Backbone as CSV, one residue per row, in Angstrom:
resi,resn,N_x,N_y,N_z,CA_x,CA_y,CA_z,C_x,C_y,C_z
1,MET,0.791,-1.113,-0.036,0.072,-0.056,-0.108,0.890,1.354,0.087
2,THR,0.683,2.078,-0.948,1.458,3.570,-1.012,0.847,4.198,0.016
3,SER,2.035,4.964,0.615,1.564,5.853,1.672,1.412,7.316,1.255
4,VAL,0.783,8.148,2.076,0.426,9.395,1.692,1.554,10.280,1.172
5,ALA,2.498,9.734,1.910,3.857,10.726,1.688,4.347,10.297,0.257
6,ASP,3.915,9.172,-0.253,4.352,8.810,-1.489,3.706,9.126,-2.520
7,LEU,2.369,9.932,-2.358,1.609,10.716,-3.415,2.243,11.732,-4.090
8,LYS,2.397,11.760,-5.366,2.997,12.690,-6.242,1.249,13.864,-6.630
9,ILE,0.129,13.212,-6.533,-0.776,14.061,-6.681,-0.997,15.334,-6.031
10,LYS,-1.616,16.364,-6.083,-1.987,17.357,-5.128,-3.336,16.975,-4.650
11,ILE,-3.514,17.469,-3.708,-4.915,17.075,-2.914,-5.432,18.485,-2.734
12,PHE,-6.796,18.818,-3.271,-7.488,20.272,-2.905,-8.727,20.166,-2.079
13,ALA,-8.894,20.628,-1.193,-9.993,20.505,-0.207,-11.149,20.934,-0.903
14,ASP,-12.432,20.480,-0.951,-13.198,21.014,-1.578,-14.406,21.144,-0.683
15,GLY,-14.770,22.450,-0.599,-15.946,22.843,0.418,-15.883,24.173,0.690
16,ALA,-16.893,24.851,1.543,-17.164,26.139,1.440,-17.560,26.787,3.103
17,ASP,-16.908,25.508,4.125,-17.133,25.875,5.702,-15.816,26.806,5.817
18,LYS,-16.128,28.152,6.066,-14.826,29.100,6.213,-13.938,28.355,7.401
19,ALA,-14.079,28.152,8.611,-13.420,27.710,9.933,-12.948,26.239,9.069
20,GLY,-13.488,25.274,8.472,-12.835,24.130,8.013,-12.135,24.225,7.150
21,MET,-12.045,25.363,6.071,-10.874,25.706,5.449,-9.640,26.370,5.805
22,LEU,-9.924,27.362,6.849,-8.721,27.974,7.287,-8.164,26.752,8.289
23,GLU,-8.724,25.700,8.868,-8.255,24.833,9.877,-7.308,23.663,8.567
24,LEU,-7.878,23.447,7.110,-6.966,22.689,6.465,-5.893,23.546,5.601
25,TYR,-6.040,24.966,5.857,-4.950,25.337,5.281,-3.380,25.154,6.125
26,GLY,-3.654,24.840,7.435,-2.569,24.568,8.242,-2.167,23.173,7.835
27,ASN,-2.989,22.322,7.293,-2.295,20.865,6.951,-1.272,21.040,5.796
28,PRO,-0.318,20.784,5.614,0.760,20.541,4.383,0.191,19.794,3.158
29,LEU,-0.751,18.887,3.648,-1.033,17.788,2.491,-2.011,18.453,1.596
30,ILE,-2.722,19.519,1.975,-3.593,20.314,1.415,-3.234,21.379,0.325
31,LYS,-2.883,21.212,-0.929,-2.147,22.190,-1.758,-3.173,23.316,-2.375
32,GLY,-4.489,23.214,-2.288,-5.114,24.027,-2.736,-6.674,23.659,-2.310
33,PHE,-7.411,24.905,-2.409,-8.947,24.626,-2.608,-9.959,24.940,-3.856
34,THR,-11.051,24.409,-3.570,-12.233,24.646,-4.697,-13.362,24.429,-4.128
35,THR,-14.530,25.301,-4.646,-15.842,25.467,-3.894,-16.724,25.648,-5.076
36,ASN,-18.026,25.475,-5.040,-18.985,25.984,-5.830,-20.145,26.457,-5.714
37,PRO,-21.255,27.195,-6.039,-22.088,27.398,-5.263,-23.044,26.943,-4.760
38,THR,-23.113,25.418,-4.849,-23.895,24.551,-4.348,-23.372,24.367,-3.152
39,LEU,-21.504,24.055,-3.131,-21.062,23.925,-1.650,-21.451,25.049,-0.941
40,MET,-21.338,26.224,-1.583,-21.519,27.427,-0.421,-22.798,27.742,0.008
41,ARG,-24.003,27.410,-0.618,-25.563,27.505,-0.232,-25.514,26.269,0.813
42,LYS,-24.888,25.397,0.629,-24.790,24.394,2.012,-24.209,24.671,3.258
43,ALA,-23.523,25.443,2.944,-22.709,25.970,3.958,-23.178,27.489,4.950
44,GLY,-24.193,27.979,4.045,-24.567,28.808,4.785,-24.420,30.519,4.072
45,VAL,-23.459,30.258,3.030,-23.108,31.430,2.588,-24.157,32.240,1.786
46,PHE,-24.461,33.254,2.476,-25.246,34.621,1.331,-24.840,35.300,0.673
47,ASP,-23.865,36.152,1.270,-22.830,36.900,0.468,-21.856,36.302,-0.378
48,TYR,-21.985,36.307,-1.600,-20.937,35.457,-2.174,-19.599,36.079,-2.593
49,GLN,-19.778,37.415,-2.814,-18.291,38.375,-2.785,-17.489,38.291,-1.456
50,THR,-18.142,38.541,-0.323,-17.518,38.903,0.533,-16.935,37.668,1.142
51,PHE,-17.734,36.363,1.075,-16.880,35.024,1.780,-15.620,34.948,0.544
52,ALA,-15.666,35.278,-0.840,-14.921,35.005,-1.237,-13.842,35.838,-0.910
53,ARG,-13.854,37.089,-0.905,-12.745,38.047,-0.622,-12.209,37.566,0.766
54,GLU,-12.939,37.218,1.984,-12.494,36.783,3.053,-11.623,35.701,2.969
55,ILE,-11.952,34.543,2.036,-10.838,33.378,2.196,-9.636,33.834,1.415
56,ILE,-9.872,34.088,0.431,-8.572,35.094,-0.443,-7.494,35.631,0.429
57,ALA,-8.406,36.569,0.985,-7.559,37.366,2.220,-6.775,36.411,3.269
58,ALA,-7.289,35.048,3.884,-6.942,34.495,4.856,-6.022,33.265,4.227
59,ILE,-6.040,33.133,2.708,-5.422,32.024,1.848,-5.004,32.530,0.956
60,PRO,-3.978,33.589,0.924,-3.237,34.225,-0.213,-2.549,33.547,-1.128
61,ASP,-1.877,32.256,-1.008,-0.947,31.554,-1.390,-0.846,30.152,-1.747
62,ARG,-2.229,29.813,-2.013,-2.739,28.626,-2.921,-3.681,28.761,-3.479
63,PRO,-3.710,27.681,-4.544,-4.889,27.877,-5.579,-6.141,27.921,-4.804
64,ILE,-7.281,28.638,-5.338,-8.784,28.597,-5.018,-9.456,28.912,-6.016
65,SER,-10.261,28.241,-6.294,-11.083,28.023,-7.472,-12.703,28.845,-6.979
66,PHE,-13.513,29.860,-7.449,-14.516,30.273,-7.329,-15.434,30.231,-8.870
67,GLU,-16.584,29.713,-8.566,-17.594,29.433,-9.753,-18.019,30.851,-10.363
68,VAL,-18.158,31.210,-11.565,-19.166,32.162,-11.975,-20.485,31.250,-11.885
69,PHE,-21.760,32.136,-11.585,-23.255,31.517,-11.850,-23.819,32.084,-12.545
70,ALA,-23.662,32.745,-13.439,-24.697,33.499,-14.974,-24.759,32.307,-15.895
71,ASP,-25.755,32.553,-16.447,-26.025,31.362,-17.256,-25.919,32.216,-18.868
72,ASP,-26.019,33.277,-18.713,-25.715,34.202,-19.824,-24.271,34.215,-20.431
73,PHE,-23.640,33.926,-21.566,-22.305,33.841,-21.510,-21.785,35.175,-21.742
74,ALA,-22.330,36.214,-22.167,-21.745,37.632,-21.806,-21.539,38.029,-20.399
75,GLU,-22.804,37.672,-19.529,-22.393,37.723,-18.114,-21.542,37.069,-17.062
76,MET,-21.488,35.832,-18.154,-20.499,34.877,-17.489,-19.177,35.339,-17.393
77,GLN,-18.751,36.023,-18.507,-17.542,36.389,-18.943,-17.067,37.685,-17.909
78,ASP,-18.097,38.519,-17.748,-17.963,39.749,-16.625,-17.683,39.341,-15.190
79,GLN,-18.539,38.170,-14.656,-18.303,37.904,-13.570,-16.997,36.929,-13.499
80,ALA,-16.560,36.349,-14.567,-15.113,35.567,-14.812,-14.006,37.111,-14.606
81,PHE,-14.286,37.998,-15.494,-13.025,38.828,-14.991,-12.957,39.625,-13.672
82,GLU,-14.408,39.841,-12.857,-14.523,40.201,-11.735,-13.877,39.029,-10.783
83,ILE,-14.123,38.070,-10.533,-13.701,37.179,-9.833,-12.018,37.066,-9.942
84,SER,-11.664,36.821,-11.195,-10.094,36.619,-11.579,-9.560,37.985,-10.759
85,SER,-9.927,39.076,-10.923,-9.280,40.258,-9.939,-9.210,40.199,-8.786
86,TRP,-9.838,39.230,-7.764,-9.647,39.086,-6.439,-8.445,39.117,-5.928
87,GLY,-7.482,38.088,-6.572,-6.422,37.568,-6.365,-5.393,36.792,-7.166
88,SER,-4.240,36.730,-6.982,-3.488,36.300,-8.303,-3.603,34.595,-7.876
89,ASN,-3.776,34.161,-7.087,-4.207,32.645,-6.765,-5.495,32.323,-6.761
90,VAL,-6.296,33.063,-7.702,-7.860,32.741,-7.873,-8.111,31.983,-9.161
91,TYR,-8.597,31.030,-9.367,-8.867,30.210,-10.641,-10.198,30.499,-10.754
92,VAL,-11.044,30.817,-11.615,-11.999,31.002,-12.152,-12.844,30.047,-12.967
93,LYS,-14.059,29.135,-11.954,-14.572,27.987,-12.812,-15.761,28.394,-13.556
94,VAL,-15.443,27.729,-14.730,-16.497,28.047,-15.738,-17.159,26.936,-16.456
95,PRO,-18.463,26.667,-16.142,-19.041,25.132,-16.685,-18.910,25.010,-18.010
96,ILE,-18.764,23.879,-18.198,-18.335,23.405,-19.993,-19.611,23.748,-20.538
97,THR,-20.958,23.883,-20.203,-22.086,24.529,-20.895,-22.660,25.288,-20.262
98,ASP,-23.603,26.128,-20.742,-24.837,26.672,-20.137,-25.837,25.649,-19.695
99,THR,-27.154,26.224,-19.064,-28.028,25.063,-18.728,-28.644,24.684,-19.622
100,LYS,-28.828,25.241,-21.237,-29.269,24.672,-22.445,-28.300,23.794,-22.555
101,GLY,-27.270,23.568,-22.392,-26.269,22.558,-23.144,-25.635,23.303,-24.129
102,GLU,-25.179,24.108,-24.255,-24.979,24.968,-25.284,-23.385,25.157,-24.632
103,PRO,-22.241,24.650,-25.391,-20.805,24.670,-25.101,-20.436,25.775,-24.679
104,SER,-19.395,26.065,-23.739,-18.943,27.543,-23.449,-17.385,27.401,-23.949
105,TYR,-17.138,26.728,-25.006,-15.704,26.897,-25.509,-15.387,28.221,-26.184
106,PRO,-15.898,28.839,-26.600,-15.972,30.526,-26.994,-15.449,31.301,-26.089
107,ILE,-16.131,31.312,-24.841,-15.952,32.376,-23.937,-14.924,31.673,-23.036
108,ILE,-14.692,30.453,-22.899,-13.524,29.752,-22.559,-12.158,30.096,-22.978
109,ARG,-12.133,30.311,-24.607,-11.026,30.588,-25.305,-10.731,31.912,-24.920
110,ARG,-11.735,33.280,-24.929,-11.482,34.141,-24.733,-11.116,34.580,-23.486
111,LEU,-11.487,34.016,-22.407,-10.763,34.253,-21.084,-9.580,33.958,-21.188
112,ALA,-9.119,32.600,-21.513,-7.813,31.819,-21.394,-6.783,33.209,-22.145
113,GLU,-7.019,33.492,-23.418,-6.256,34.229,-24.290,-6.336,35.687,-23.356
114,ALA,-7.153,36.321,-22.564,-6.825,37.531,-21.996,-6.094,37.015,-20.749
115,GLY,-5.767,35.978,-20.561,-4.645,35.687,-19.467,-5.492,35.448,-18.079
116,VAL,-7.015,35.069,-17.899,-7.641,34.841,-16.911,-7.378,33.263,-16.627
117,LYS,-6.954,32.694,-15.464,-6.475,31.365,-15.167,-8.102,30.601,-14.859
118,LEU,-8.480,29.737,-15.291,-9.434,29.054,-15.322,-9.615,27.657,-14.852
119,ASN,-10.821,27.312,-14.249,-10.601,26.011,-14.076,-12.278,25.425,-14.705
120,VAL,-11.986,24.785,-15.690,-13.220,24.614,-16.752,-14.064,23.033,-15.728
121,THR,-15.017,23.365,-15.387,-15.767,21.904,-14.643,-16.550,21.425,-15.174
122,ALA,-17.342,20.337,-14.735,-18.206,19.562,-14.834,-18.097,18.751,-16.085
123,LEU,-16.838,18.457,-16.696,-16.500,17.636,-18.040,-16.893,16.382,-17.494
124,MET,-17.425,15.459,-18.225,-17.642,14.260,-18.302,-17.416,13.185,-19.448
125,THR,-16.955,13.990,-20.548,-16.473,12.894,-21.990,-14.986,13.207,-22.463
126,LEU,-14.853,12.686,-22.893,-13.318,12.811,-23.952,-13.117,13.948,-24.589
127,GLN,-14.582,13.885,-25.399,-14.884,15.240,-26.579,-14.764,16.598,-25.676
128,GLN,-15.364,16.366,-24.534,-15.358,17.382,-24.166,-13.870,18.116,-23.428
129,VAL,-13.089,17.188,-23.024,-11.685,17.338,-22.374,-10.982,17.754,-23.541
130,SER,-11.095,17.082,-24.844,-10.229,17.353,-26.223,-10.730,18.628,-26.509
131,GLU,-12.149,19.299,-26.567,-12.396,20.557,-26.944,-11.864,21.591,-25.945
132,VAL,-11.997,21.132,-24.839,-11.406,22.578,-23.835,-9.829,22.619,-23.762
133,ALA,-9.416,21.581,-23.953,-7.681,21.741,-24.244,-7.229,22.190,-25.727
134,HIS,-7.901,22.395,-26.761,-7.753,23.145,-27.647,-8.041,24.799,-27.199
135,SER,-8.955,24.835,-26.453,-9.416,26.323,-25.910,-8.525,27.039,-24.937
136,LEU,-7.576,26.394,-24.235,-7.035,26.684,-23.179,-5.436,26.777,-23.549
137,SER,-5.331,25.955,-24.929,-3.613,26.009,-25.224,-3.024,26.875,-25.434
138,GLU,-3.705,28.069,-25.567,-2.607,29.259,-25.462,-2.797,30.600,-24.605
139,GLY,-3.214,29.530,-23.204,-3.772,30.540,-22.177,-2.589,30.233,-20.874
140,PRO,-2.906,30.845,-19.662,-1.954,30.778,-18.737,-2.352,29.327,-18.025
141,ALA,-1.874,29.190,-16.907,-2.190,27.898,-16.104,-3.590,27.743,-15.756
142,CYS,-3.842,26.584,-16.016,-5.563,26.339,-15.944,-5.640,24.994,-15.604
143,CYS,-7.105,24.532,-15.387,-7.379,23.385,-14.678,-8.781,22.646,-15.301
144,VAL,-8.811,21.711,-15.397,-9.854,20.992,-16.063,-10.255,19.842,-15.376
145,SER,-11.767,19.902,-14.520,-12.182,19.277,-14.071,-12.997,18.027,-14.203
146,VAL,-12.466,16.983,-14.368,-13.634,15.922,-14.905,-14.441,15.242,-13.629
147,PHE,-15.583,15.201,-13.780,-16.283,14.887,-12.709,-15.915,13.114,-12.743
148,ALA,-15.239,12.624,-12.541,-14.944,11.141,-12.218,-16.096,10.373,-11.306
149,GLY,-16.297,11.094,-9.907,-16.926,10.462,-8.965,-18.723,10.467,-9.401
150,ARG,-18.965,11.316,-10.487,-20.152,11.398,-10.972,-20.738,10.353,-12.311
151,ILE,-19.131,10.124,-12.761,-19.275,8.950,-14.099,-19.289,7.681,-13.299
152,ALA,-18.712,7.451,-12.159,-18.942,6.279,-11.329,-20.455,5.880,-10.897
153,ASP,-20.978,7.337,-10.572,-22.555,7.235,-9.995,-23.279,6.585,-11.316
154,THR,-22.716,6.390,-12.654,-23.926,5.761,-13.705,-23.117,4.518,-13.663
155,GLY,-22.626,3.766,-13.127,-22.150,2.161,-13.082,-20.934,2.263,-14.166
156,ARG,-20.187,3.112,-14.373,-18.995,3.111,-15.299,-17.941,3.204,-14.659
157,ASP,-16.573,2.668,-14.792,-15.737,2.608,-14.147,-14.584,4.302,-14.799
158,PRO,-14.515,4.937,-14.150,-13.797,6.399,-14.432,-12.675,6.384,-14.840
159,VAL,-11.787,5.391,-14.479,-10.393,4.735,-14.477,-9.975,5.469,-15.977
160,PRO,-10.563,4.516,-16.674,-10.052,4.452,-18.194,-10.213,5.517,-18.767
161,LEU,-11.594,6.313,-18.758,-11.352,7.560,-19.127,-10.704,8.713,-18.589
162,MET,-10.381,8.584,-17.390,-9.153,9.335,-16.706,-8.163,9.279,-17.071
163,SER,-7.642,7.902,-17.651,-6.215,7.790,-17.838,-6.224,8.153,-19.545
164,ASN,-7.470,8.260,-20.330,-7.267,8.582,-21.578,-6.845,10.430,-21.578
165,ALA,-7.664,10.602,-20.744,-7.825,12.547,-20.342,-6.191,12.766,-19.912
166,VAL,-5.714,12.186,-19.085,-4.460,12.384,-18.905,-3.438,12.486,-20.176
167,GLU,-3.851,11.473,-21.077,-2.915,11.483,-22.477,-3.329,12.458,-23.251
168,LEU,-4.604,12.888,-23.299,-4.809,13.822,-24.220,-4.337,15.452,-23.712
169,LEU,-4.381,15.537,-22.434,-3.503,16.805,-22.081,-2.288,16.947,-22.026
170,LYS,-1.419,15.855,-22.300,0.121,15.699,-22.154,0.478,17.023,-23.124
171,PRO,-0.127,17.319,-24.303,0.588,18.310,-24.981,0.381,19.828,-24.814
172,THR,-0.411,19.884,-23.388,-0.672,21.348,-23.091,-0.146,21.313,-21.655
173,PRO,0.895,21.647,-21.674,1.359,21.583,-20.347,0.988,22.509,-19.098
174,ASN,0.295,23.761,-20.011,-0.421,24.858,-18.833,-1.806,24.137,-18.410
175,ILE,-2.027,22.878,-18.715,-3.518,22.633,-18.255,-3.472,21.606,-17.272
176,GLU,-3.597,21.500,-15.832,-3.747,20.505,-14.794,-4.744,19.424,-15.064
177,LEU,-5.003,18.377,-14.999,-6.295,17.882,-15.009,-6.996,17.349,-13.203
178,ILE,-7.935,17.761,-13.028,-8.186,17.157,-11.749,-9.501,16.349,-11.900
179,TRP,-9.229,15.175,-11.097,-10.159,14.224,-10.509,-11.062,14.759,-9.660
180,ALA,-12.586,15.115,-10.084,-13.320,16.037,-9.473,-14.617,14.764,-8.548
181,SER,-14.851,15.294,-7.631,-16.175,14.268,-6.976,-15.741,12.739,-6.490
182,PRO,-14.352,12.568,-6.161,-14.030,11.467,-5.735,-15.435,10.969,-4.625
183,ARG,-15.454,9.691,-4.757,-16.375,9.019,-3.698,-15.866,8.536,-2.783
184,GLU,-14.581,8.129,-2.667,-13.878,7.206,-1.755,-12.587,7.504,-1.726
185,LEU,-11.612,7.023,-0.656,-10.017,7.577,-0.501,-9.243,6.736,-1.473
186,LEU,-9.862,5.382,-1.879,-9.136,4.715,-3.072,-9.008,5.443,-4.389
187,ASN,-10.036,6.313,-4.743,-9.880,7.414,-5.985,-8.739,8.242,-5.727
188,VAL,-8.094,8.551,-4.689,-6.805,9.349,-4.552,-5.567,8.568,-5.007
189,PHE,-5.826,7.431,-4.891,-4.689,6.390,-5.097,-4.711,5.971,-6.592
190,GLN,-6.005,5.880,-7.237,-6.158,5.698,-8.423,-5.876,6.846,-9.274
191,ALA,-6.168,8.040,-9.035,-6.066,9.403,-9.842,-4.460,9.467,-9.902
192,ASP,-3.704,9.147,-8.645,-2.276,9.039,-8.656,-1.671,8.091,-9.237
193,ALA,-2.058,6.985,-9.432,-1.584,5.749,-10.591,-1.519,6.377,-11.945
194,ILE,-2.814,6.932,-12.217,-2.492,7.006,-13.856,-2.003,8.253,-13.905
195,GLY,-1.436,9.309,-13.128,-0.896,10.693,-13.413,-1.492,11.811,-13.664
196,CYS,-2.793,11.627,-12.857,-3.715,12.928,-12.643,-3.157,13.854,-11.946
197,GLN,-3.156,14.921,-11.959,-2.445,16.012,-11.368,-2.790,16.533,-9.840
198,ILE,-4.321,16.710,-10.260,-4.745,17.222,-8.754,-6.291,16.344,-8.580
199,ILE,-6.426,15.901,-7.356,-7.891,15.330,-7.073,-8.268,16.142,-5.990
200,THR,-9.909,16.708,-5.887,-10.317,17.497,-4.869,-11.003,16.511,-4.061
201,ALA,-11.064,16.770,-2.537,-11.733,15.785,-1.833,-12.508,16.605,-0.608
202,THR,-13.660,16.490,-0.276,-14.378,16.817,0.881,-14.020,16.342,2.089
203,ASN,-14.376,16.927,2.824,-13.879,16.646,4.398,-14.026,15.168,4.708
204,ASP,-15.136,14.784,4.602,-15.550,13.304,4.790,-14.300,12.165,4.190
205,ILE,-13.895,12.441,3.056,-12.715,12.015,2.569,-11.361,12.079,3.049
206,LEU,-10.981,13.562,3.718,-10.049,13.809,3.794,-9.677,13.189,5.381
207,LYS,-10.661,12.787,5.973,-10.466,12.317,7.350,-10.189,10.942,7.235
208,LYS,-10.377,10.389,6.127,-9.912,8.675,6.185,-8.749,8.795,6.055
209,LEU,-7.737,9.943,5.530,-6.256,9.992,5.043,-5.518,9.033,6.084
210,SER,-6.056,9.175,7.751,-5.341,8.817,8.500,-5.586,7.195,8.839
211,LEU,-6.474,6.596,7.952,-6.321,4.886,7.805,-5.592,4.467,6.812
212,VAL,-4.942,5.452,5.704,-3.937,4.649,5.110,-2.994,3.992,5.281
213,GLY,-2.793,2.605,5.204,-2.083,1.744,5.821,-2.277,0.995,7.117
214,LYS,-3.434,1.168,7.537,-3.731,0.745,8.672,-3.872,-0.909,8.556
215,VAL,-3.002,-1.629,9.789,-3.400,-2.729,9.695,-4.935,-3.479,9.436
216,LEU,-4.998,-4.328,8.648,-6.501,-4.840,8.522,-6.969,-5.540,9.464
217,SER,-6.265,-6.523,10.258,-6.928,-7.129,11.505,-6.991,-6.167,12.462
218,ASP,-6.449,-5.141,12.556,-6.437,-4.184,13.903,-8.115,-3.275,13.535
219,TYR,-8.251,-3.143,12.394,-9.257,-2.254,11.528,-10.575,-3.344,11.917
220,SER,-10.383,-4.577,11.690,-11.265,-5.616,11.697,-12.112,-5.487,13.356
221,LEU,-10.936,-5.675,14.420,-11.172,-5.388,15.704,-11.719,-4.194,16.392
222,ASP,-11.633,-3.098,15.410,-12.088,-1.971,15.823,-13.754,-1.792,15.354
223,THR,-13.802,-2.460,14.265,-15.208,-2.525,13.773,-16.111,-3.484,14.675
224,VAL,-15.688,-4.532,15.150,-16.443,-5.524,15.942,-16.702,-4.671,17.370
225,LYS,-15.657,-3.980,18.150,-15.712,-3.257,19.003,-16.722,-2.036,18.692
226,MET,-16.582,-1.249,17.763,-17.748,-0.380,17.477,-19.359,-0.649,17.588
227,PHE,-19.488,-2.009,16.917,-20.816,-2.805,17.179,-21.096,-2.949,18.266
228,TYR,-20.238,-3.360,19.116,-20.539,-4.281,20.735,-20.723,-2.448,21.358
229,ASN,-20.043,-1.764,21.306,-20.285,-0.371,22.177,-21.375,0.269,21.936
230,ASP,-21.791,0.273,20.626,-23.105,0.913,19.970,-24.263,0.408,20.612
231,ALA,-24.284,-1.217,20.333,-25.504,-1.837,21.270,-25.388,-1.564,22.573
232,ARG,-24.636,-1.442,23.522,-24.582,-1.454,24.739,-24.991,-0.005,24.969
233,GLU,-24.435,1.190,24.348,-24.857,2.537,24.705,-26.564,2.918,23.715
234,ALA,-26.828,1.911,22.961,-28.330,2.073,22.826,-29.370,1.299,23.940
235,GLY,-28.851,0.416,24.567,-29.239,-0.694,25.551,-30.258,-1.839,24.887
236,TYR,-29.702,-2.169,23.837,-30.704,-3.122,23.032,-30.554,-4.535,24.324
237,GLN,-31.884,-5.008,24.274,-31.856,-6.399,25.044,-32.633,-7.458,23.967
238,ILE,-32.620,-8.576,24.168,-33.374,-9.809,23.462,-33.849,-10.545,24.550
239,SER,-35.184,-10.450,24.919,-35.850,-11.406,26.198,-36.210,-12.590,25.825
240,GLU,-35.446,-13.421,26.944,-35.163,-14.736,26.769,-36.948,-15.231,26.556
241,THR,-38.167,-14.632,27.050,-39.071,-15.049,27.078,-39.558,-14.965,25.609
242,ALA,-39.202,-14.257,24.649,-39.539,-13.764,23.558,-39.137,-14.939,22.881
243,SER,-37.713,-15.263,23.012,-37.058,-16.110,22.028,-37.345,-17.495,22.335
244,ALA,-37.898,-17.832,23.658,-38.273,-19.327,24.029,-39.413,-19.696,23.245
245,GLY,-40.073,-18.441,22.925,-41.465,-18.899,21.963,-41.489,-19.181,20.647
246,THR,-40.153,-19.096,20.192,-39.884,-19.183,18.717,-39.156,-20.770,18.365
247,ARG,-38.620,-21.381,19.910,-37.936,-22.613,20.004,-38.812,-23.635,19.622
């Protein structure tokens, strides 16, 4: 089993809880941060710009991605320029399409050519990866987020697709591939093995890093103790009278 110290992949924390983000900022394993409007809403963020500026001020030296939320491409572009101006470590997340399914390639190209660092998000096909790579090829450092976890949710193994995405992006060294929406800690090691540069992870997955390399017999015993202790704390009992009636 590879240890966490042996991993080449960069782990980015995915979330929008300010206290949690600042705590993870002190963890040298966390190389960057990502968020999105859904995570921000779940975390109770009401003022998008104030929240973002506070986080950027507190975390000025690691990549942080904030997403546009317009559906009109002209407005999306204006938001991207504004978000980009908030800090040199800011990557602007732009979705691969609008809500009608219209590709965002033209705006992605314009923003990249203007020097905006992008994190193109919600990709799930190799065709999308190829088109985005072409659009970003002349731009600054950028990221492409392929939602491997959502691909897995459809019953498909994401590893072959992600491996092909790594190969597709090799001619464009300014682009890093993100394995987005992982579902389990194993995905970190799968992404590392295929040469993916970045993986995002929510707190529930990050907490499992301490389990890497744990002796399985010890883990088995811990599990037995958990079941036993939970049953005792719940006060569960089986009546001897009730069980006698079934003999």
